C-alpha positions in Angstrom: -7.9 16.7 -2.9 -9.6 14.2 -4.9 -6.7 14.5 -7.0 -4.9 13.3 -4.3 -6.6 10.6 -3.2 -7.2 9.7 -7.2 -3.6 9.3 -7.7 -3.4 7.1 -4.4 -6.1 4.6 -5.9 -3.6 5.1 -8.8 -0.4 4.7 -8.0 -1.7 1.9 -5.4 -2.8 0.2 -8.3 0.5 0.3 -10.5 2.4 -0.7 -7.8 -0.3 -3.6 -6.8 0.3 -4.9 -10.6 4.6 -4.6 -10.5 3.9 -5.9 -6.8 2.5 -9.5 -7.7 4.8 -10.2 -10.9 7.6 -9.9 -8.6 6.5 -12.2 -6.6 5.1 -14.7 -9.2 8.7 -13.7 -10.7 10.4 -15.0 -7.1 9.2 -18.0 -7.1 7.8 -17.6 -3.5 5.7 -21.2 -2.3 2.0 -20.9 -2.9 1.2 -21.0 1.6 3.8 -17.4 1.5 2.6 -15.4 -1.0 -0.4 -14.0 1.3 2.0 -13.1 4.4 4.2 -11.0 1.7 1.9 -8.9 0.6 0.2 -8.9 4.0 3.0 -7.6 5.8 4.9 -6.3 3.3 1.8 -3.2 1.7 2.5 -1.2 4.3 5.9 -0.5 3.7 6.0 -0.9 -0.4 3.6 2.1 0.3 5.6 4.5 1.7 8.3 3.7 -1.7 6.6 5.4 -3.6 4.0 8.1 -1.7 6.4 9.1 0.6 7.7 10.7 -3.4 5.0 11.2 -4.5 4.1 13.4 -1.3 7.0 15.1 -1.9 7.2 16.0 -5.4 3.4 17.8 -4.9 4.9 20.1 -2.0 8.1 20.6 -4.2 5.3 21.7 -6.8 3.3 23.6 -4.0 -0.2 21.6 -4.9 -1.0 21.2 -1.3 -4.9 20.1 -1.9 -2.8 17.4 -3.8 -0.5 16.2 -1.5 -2.4 16.3 1.8 -5.2 13.8 -0.6 -2.4 11.6 -1.3 -1.9 11.2 2.0 -5.5 11.5 3.5 -5.6 8.5 1.0 -2.1 6.3 2.6 -3.4 6.6 5.7 -6.3 5.2 4.5 -4.8 2.2 3.3 -2.4 2.2 6.3 -5.7 1.2 9.1 -7.0 -0.4 6.5 -3.7 -3.2 5.8 -3.3 -2.7 9.8 -6.7 -3.8 9.9 -6.6 -7.2 7.8 -3.3 -7.7 9.5 -4.8 -7.8 12.1 -7.3 -10.0 11.5 -5.1 -12.5 9.8 -2.8 -13.1 12.3 -5.4 -13.7 15.1 -7.0 -16.2 13.1 -3.0 -18.1 11.8 -3.3 -17.6 16.1 -6.5 -19.9 16.8 -6.0 -21.7 13.6 -8.5 -20.7 11.5 
């Protein structure tokens, strides 16, 4: 299970650098970048976590697959909480 959580962290770090590079290349407005990051982290997470999970299942690595699910769930919940706090701050004008 620890291997799955470690793999989740590694995939998140890799995806972060790829996402930052793509956003920088697309030349978005500076005020739009943080909003894009908050909105698309969950969507991008599905792009790389679902195949990783399916590969782990197909190779009969059930504990790794479970660790991947735990890591993805924690990331999703943290992202939802951060998005909620950010949107509340925007709504309050802060």
